C-alpha positions in Angstrom: -3.5 2.7 27.8 -4.7 1.4 24.5 -2.5 -1.1 22.6 -1.1 1.0 19.7 1.6 -0.4 17.5 3.5 1.6 14.9 6.6 -0.5 14.4 5.5 -3.6 12.4 6.4 -5.1 9.1 4.6 -8.4 9.1 3.9 -9.5 5.6 1.1 -12.0 5.8 1.7 -13.4 2.3 5.0 -15.1 1.2 6.5 -13.6 -2.0 6.2 -16.9 -3.9 2.5 -17.0 -3.2 2.1 -13.4 -4.3 4.1 -14.0 -7.4 2.0 -17.0 -8.4 -1.2 -15.0 -7.8 0.3 -12.2 -9.9 1.1 -14.5 -12.8 -2.4 -15.9 -12.7 -3.8 -12.4 -12.7 -1.7 -11.4 -15.7 -2.8 -14.5 -17.6 -6.4 -13.9 -16.8 -6.2 -10.3 -18.1 -4.2 -11.3 -21.3 -1.0 -9.6 -20.1 2.4 -11.1 -20.6 4.5 -11.9 -17.5 7.7 -9.8 -17.9 10.7 -9.2 -15.8 9.6 -5.5 -15.6 6.3 -6.4 -14.1 7.9 -8.9 -11.6 10.4 -6.1 -10.5 7.4 -3.8 -9.9 5.8 -6.4 -7.7 9.0 -7.4 -5.9 9.9 -3.7 -5.2 6.5 -3.1 -3.7 6.8 -6.3 -1.6 10.2 -5.2 -0.2 9.2 -1.6 0.4 8.0 -0.3 3.8 7.1 3.0 2.2 3.9 4.2 0.4 5.2 4.9 -3.1 3.8 7.1 -5.9 4.1 5.6 -9.3 6.9 8.0 -10.1 8.8 7.1 -6.9 8.4 3.4 -7.6 9.6 4.0 -11.2 12.7 5.9 -9.9 13.4 3.3 -7.3 13.3 0.5 -10.0 15.5 2.6 -12.3 18.1 3.2 -9.6 18.1 -0.4 -8.4 18.1 -2.0 -12.0 19.7 0.6 -14.3 20.0 -1.9 -17.2 16.3 -2.9 -17.0 14.1 -0.7 -19.2 10.9 -0.1 -17.3 8.6 2.5 -18.7 6.4 4.7 -16.4 3.4 3.6 -18.4 4.2 -0.1 -17.4 4.3 1.0 -13.8 0.9 2.8 -14.0 -0.7 -0.1 -15.9 0.7 -2.7 -13.5 -0.3 -0.7 -10.4 -3.8 -0.2 -11.8 -4.2 -4.0 -12.4 -2.8 -4.8 -8.9 -5.2 -2.3 -7.3 -8.2 -3.6 -9.2 -7.3 -7.0 -7.9 -6.8 -5.9 -4.3 -3.1 -6.9 -4.3 -2.1 -3.3 -3.6 -4.0 -0.5 -1.9 -3.7 3.2 -2.4 -4.1 6.4 -0.5 -5.3 9.3 -2.6 -3.7 12.7 -2.2 -6.0 14.7 -4.5 -4.0 16.6 -7.1 -0.8 15.1 -5.8 -2.0 11.6 -6.9 -1.9 8.3 -5.2 0.6 6.5 -3.0 0.6 2.7 -3.2 1.5 -0.1 -0.8 1.2 -3.9 -0.9 -2.0 -5.2 0.6 -0.3 -8.3 1.9 0.6 -6.7 5.2 -1.1 -7.0 8.5 -4.2 -4.7 8.7 -3.3 -1.2 9.8 -4.5 2.4 9.7 -2.7 5.6 8.7 -1.8 9.0 10.1 -1.2 11.3 7.2 0.7 14.7 7.5 -1.0 17.3 5.3 2.2 19.4 5.4 5.0 17.0 4.4 3.0 13.9 3.2 4.6 11.6 5.8 2.5 8.5 6.4 2.7 6.6 9.7 1.1 3.2 10.0 -0.5 2.1 13.2 -2.6 -0.7 14.7 -4.9 0.0 17.6 -6.7 -3.0 19.1 -9.3 -0.8 20.8 -10.2 0.9 17.5 -10.5 -2.5 15.8 -12.8 -3.8 18.6 -15.0 -0.7 18.3 -15.3 -1.0 14.6 -16.4 -4.6 14.9 -18.8 -3.8 17.7 -20.4 -1.0 15.7 -20.9 -3.2 12.6 -22.4 -6.0 14.7 -24.8 -3.6 16.5 -25.9 -2.2 13.1 -26.2 -5.7 11.6 -23.7 -4.7 8.9 -21.4 -7.3 7.4 -18.0 -5.6 7.2 -15.9 -6.9 4.3 -12.9 -4.5 4.7 -12.2 -1.1 6.2 -9.5 1.5 6.3 -8.9 4.6 8.5 -6.9 7.6 7.6 -6.4 10.4 10.1 -5.2 13.7 8.5 -3.2 16.2 10.5 0.3 17.6 11.1 3.1 15.4 12.2 5.4 16.2 15.1 8.3 17.3 12.9 6.1 19.8 11.0 4.6 21.1 14.2 8.1 21.7 15.6 9.1 23.7 12.5 6.4 26.3 13.0 
């Protein structure tokens, strides 16, 4: 039986390190460091979900009702974070993107095309095969991601 893990939440980067990198990134791109931008980063860091910009915005508004954070700030910040590989996204075509912090242990995704549920998993055999393939083809792998699209158990049971 292959070693498949679906229950993990290992963050490989401490928040303080991430925040420092974020401050440097903002400075380099001539953006001001604001509490709103820090709250965006902190919310992503503490979330185990894949969030749309709108869901992230709503989460911030519900958690910090006195903090005025515009949706445009969320979009701009996510774009900057993605360009810098601090966050990664999964594209859902017309439904947009869902974001997650890139500071987690490497993992792959099962994506339900019915309800949009995303299940993260790690499979050591898949990882070994990917490395063996790149070695055999003399290809220097810098990064990789796998997304498997289908219908989750819950949606299958509804039909």
